C-alpha positions in Angstrom: -59.9 -23.5 22.6 -63.7 -22.7 23.3 -64.7 -23.9 19.8 -67.5 -26.5 20.0 -70.8 -27.2 18.9 -73.7 -24.9 20.1 -74.9 -26.6 22.8 -77.8 -25.6 25.6 -77.7 -27.5 28.9 -81.3 -27.8 30.5 -80.8 -28.1 34.2 -83.8 -29.2 36.7 -86.8 -28.5 34.3 -89.6 -30.2 35.5 -92.4 -28.4 33.8 -92.9 -30.4 30.7 -94.6 -27.7 28.4 -91.9 -25.2 29.1 -89.2 -28.3 28.2 -91.1 -28.9 25.3 -91.4 -25.3 24.0 -87.5 -25.0 24.6 -86.9 -28.2 22.6 -88.8 -27.0 19.8 -86.9 -23.6 19.5 -83.6 -25.1 19.8 -84.5 -27.7 17.0 -85.6 -24.9 14.7 -82.4 -23.3 15.5 -80.4 -26.4 15.1 -78.7 -26.0 18.4 -77.8 -29.2 20.3 -79.8 -29.5 23.5 -78.8 -31.5 26.6 -81.1 -32.1 29.5 -78.6 -32.9 32.4 -79.9 -35.5 35.0 -79.8 -34.7 38.8 -77.2 -37.7 39.2 -74.6 -35.8 36.7 -74.8 -32.5 38.9 -71.0 -33.1 40.2 -69.7 -33.2 36.5 -67.9 -30.0 35.1 -70.2 -27.8 33.1 -67.7 -27.9 30.3 -67.9 -32.0 30.3 -71.6 -31.7 30.2 -71.3 -29.1 27.3 -69.3 -31.8 25.4 -65.8 -30.2 25.4 -63.0 -32.0 24.4 -60.2 -33.2 26.9 -62.5 -33.0 29.9 -62.8 -36.0 32.3 -65.9 -37.4 33.6 -66.2 -37.3 37.5 -66.7 -40.7 39.2 -69.1 -39.6 41.8 -73.1 -39.1 41.3 -74.8 -36.5 42.7 -77.0 -37.2 45.8 -78.1 -33.8 47.3 -81.0 -31.6 47.0 -82.7 -30.8 43.8 -82.2 -27.3 42.8 -84.7 -24.6 43.6 -85.0 -23.3 39.9 -84.2 -24.3 36.3 -81.2 -23.2 34.9 -80.0 -22.7 31.3 -76.4 -23.0 30.0 -75.2 -21.6 26.9 -72.1 -23.2 25.5 -70.4 -22.2 22.2 -73.2 -19.7 21.7 -72.6 -15.9 20.3 -74.2 -12.9 21.6 -76.3 -12.9 18.4 -77.6 -16.6 18.4 -78.2 -16.0 22.2 -80.4 -12.9 21.3 -82.4 -15.4 18.7 -83.0 -18.0 21.3 -84.0 -15.3 24.0 -86.6 -13.7 21.6 -88.1 -16.8 20.3 -88.6 -17.7 23.8 -90.5 -14.5 24.3 -92.3 -14.6 21.3 -93.3 -18.2 22.0 -94.7 -17.5 25.5 -91.9 -19.8 27.3 -92.2 -19.8 30.7 -89.4 -17.6 32.1 -86.2 -18.9 33.2 -84.4 -16.6 35.5 -81.0 -18.6 36.2 -78.9 -18.5 32.8 -75.3 -18.7 32.3 -73.0 -18.5 29.4 -69.9 -21.0 29.7 -67.0 -19.5 30.1 -63.1 -20.4 30.7 -63.7 -19.5 34.6 -67.0 -21.6 35.0 -66.0 -24.5 32.6 -64.7 -26.4 35.5 -67.4 -25.9 38.0 -70.0 -28.3 39.2 -73.8 -27.9 38.3 -74.3 -26.4 42.2 -71.4 -24.3 42.3 -72.6 -22.7 39.0 -76.2 -22.6 40.3 -75.0 -20.8 43.8 -72.8 -18.3 41.9 -75.6 -17.1 39.7 -78.1 -17.0 42.6 -75.9 -14.5 44.2 -75.9 -12.4 40.9 -79.5 -12.5 40.7 -79.9 -11.6 44.4 -77.6 -8.8 43.7 -79.3 -7.8 40.7 -82.6 -7.4 42.1 -81.4 -5.5 45.3 -80.3 -2.8 43.1 -83.4 -2.4 40.9 
C-alpha cells in the first residue's frame, strides 16, 4: 500500500533562499525532504519518494533541465498539505506553481512525465480562469 513516511520531493530548485525557506518549514513539521538531482529524473517518482518494493532505473537522465520547480508530496494527508502551504504563504516563500501528490497512478512515472502532465493541467486551469 501507500503507507509511507511523509516525504516532499524538491525538483529543480535553483533559488537558494526558496530552498532554505522550504527546508526550514519541512524540518519544523518533521517532514522528510529529498532534493532530487537532475541525473535522477528517469527514476520512478515512487522510488524517489522512498516507496518500498520499487527498483532503481539504471539510466541517468541527460536531457534538458525542467523550466520550473516542482514539489511532489508523498504520504501526506490533505490536512498536512494545507499546513505546509499555509506556512509557505506565511513565511513569504517564493511561489511554486508545479505541485503534485504521489498517487497509485503517477508513482511509476518519471520526473519529466509528471512534469509534462502537471504543465498540461496548469495550462488548462489558467485558460479557464
